[in-house]
C-alpha positions, 0 to 999 in steps of 0.5 A, a space after each residue: 345858191 348859184 355858186 354850186 351851179 356846176 355841171 359836175 355838182 348837179 350830176 353828183 347830186 343826181 347820182 345820189 338820187 337827190 333832186 338839185 334845186 339850184 337856180 342857174 347862173 345868168 351866164 350859163 349857155 344852157 339854162 337849166 330848169 328848177 323848181 322855183 317854188 321849192 327854191 323859195 321855201 328853203 328859208 324854212 330849212 335855214 331857219 330850222 338850222 338856225 334854231 338847232 344851233 341855239 342848243 350849245 350841245 348841238 353846235 359844240 358837238 360834245 357827244 362822242 358817238 354819232 348815234 348819241 348825236 343823232 338821238 339829240 338831234 331828234 329830240 331837238 327837232 321834236 322840241 322845235 316842232 312842239 314849240 
């Protein structure tokens, strides 16, 4: 999303060894390069998070510990992948 196109944000992602796939704003003086094909594929991730949020236990976060929550996320991800 173009709202996150700041040099500081992109630098913080690069410090974490992440690849920023953020299209630059039109009014930037120096346009950054980004992977346009990979940016178009982001809808798959957004749809996946939408499917995960259909599970009440995930969006309400009933689990007390992070380990149990991550275990359920793994289960839900596997279930979505199988269906």
